[in-house]
C-alpha positions in Angstrom: 162.3 -38.2 180.3 158.9 -39.5 181.5 157.9 -41.3 178.3 154.3 -42.7 178.2 152.7 -44.8 175.6 149.4 -46.7 175.1 147.9 -48.4 172.1 144.4 -48.5 170.8 142.9 -51.2 168.5 139.4 -50.5 167.2 137.0 -52.6 164.9 135.2 -50.7 162.0 132.7 -49.8 164.8 133.2 -47.8 167.9 134.4 -50.8 170.1 138.0 -51.6 170.8 140.9 -51.9 173.5 142.9 -49.5 175.1 146.2 -51.2 175.8 148.4 -49.9 178.6 151.4 -51.4 179.8 149.9 -52.9 182.6 146.0 -53.2 181.8 143.5 -53.5 179.0 140.5 -51.4 179.0 137.4 -52.0 176.7 136.6 -48.7 175.0 133.2 -48.1 173.3 129.5 -47.2 173.7 128.2 -50.6 174.9 127.8 -52.1 178.2 131.1 -53.1 179.9 132.9 -50.6 177.8 134.3 -47.1 178.9 133.7 -43.9 176.9 136.2 -41.2 176.0 134.9 -38.8 178.7 134.6 -41.6 181.2 138.4 -42.1 180.8 139.0 -38.3 181.0 137.1 -38.0 184.3 138.6 -41.2 185.5 142.1 -40.0 184.6 141.4 -36.7 186.5 140.4 -38.7 189.7 143.3 -41.1 189.5 145.9 -38.2 189.2 144.2 -36.2 192.1 144.2 -39.4 194.1 147.7 -40.2 193.4 148.9 -36.7 194.1 146.7 -36.5 197.2 148.1 -39.7 198.7 151.6 -38.6 198.2 150.8 -35.3 199.9 149.1 -37.1 202.7 152.1 -39.3 203.3 154.3 -36.3 203.6 152.1 -34.8 205.9 152.1 -38.1 207.9 148.3 -38.1 207.9 146.7 -41.6 207.5 143.3 -42.5 206.4 141.2 -45.6 205.7 140.1 -44.7 202.1 138.9 -42.0 199.8 136.0 -42.0 197.5 135.4 -39.4 194.7 132.4 -38.6 192.7 133.5 -36.4 189.4 130.7 -34.8 187.4 131.1 -32.8 184.3 129.1 -31.2 181.7 130.3 -30.8 178.0 129.6 -27.8 175.9 127.2 -27.8 173.1 129.7 -25.8 170.8 132.2 -27.6 169.0 134.7 -28.5 169.9 132.7 -30.0 172.8 135.2 -29.5 175.6 134.0 -29.7 179.1 132.1 -26.6 180.6 132.7 -27.4 184.3 133.8 -30.3 186.5 132.7 -30.9 190.1 134.6 -33.2 192.4 133.1 -34.5 195.6 135.8 -36.2 197.6 135.0 -38.1 200.9 138.0 -38.9 203.1 137.2 -41.9 205.5 138.6 -42.1 209.0 141.5 -39.8 208.8 143.9 -39.8 211.7 143.4 -36.2 212.1 141.2 -33.5 210.2 143.6 -30.7 210.3 145.5 -30.5 207.0 143.2 -32.5 204.7 141.5 -29.4 203.1 145.1 -28.1 202.3 146.3 -31.5 200.9 143.4 -31.7 198.5 144.0 -28.0 197.5 147.6 -28.7 196.8 146.6 -31.8 194.9 144.4 -29.7 192.5 147.5 -27.4 192.0 150.1 -30.3 191.4 147.9 -32.7 189.4 148.6 -32.3 185.7 145.3 -33.6 184.6 143.5 -31.2 186.8 145.4 -28.5 185.5 145.0 -29.4 181.8 141.4 -29.6 182.2 141.2 -26.4 184.1 142.2 -24.3 181.1 138.9 -25.2 179.4 136.5 -26.0 182.2 135.4 -24.3 185.5 136.7 -26.5 188.1 135.2 -26.9 191.7 135.6 -29.5 194.5 134.3 -30.3 197.9 136.1 -32.4 200.3 134.1 -34.2 203.3 135.6 -35.9 206.4 133.5 -39.2 207.0 
């Protein structure tokens, strides 16, 4: 069983802490805090990267780094789920270019957060080699 748990503590305002096993993140609407959709898009990017990294290692393709910009729009109708999400990924200094697009496509298929969000939002991505 892959059991996960986090704890959230809030004041009587929208400010608090997300307490994970290895880190604490300030949650809220003020400077220095992350908002719910910031965490959701961050979770998406983290999951995609972790999956991409595993696939690239299996393919034996090294690279210097990857940067992602993830943009999304919320619906105005309740519940205000995401309407669309666009992921722009830049892979820096790969050892070879062949196989990178396929690795990212596989990442979208195996990333559970991507798959969850794709049930409510139109998903798209673009991969650039830098």
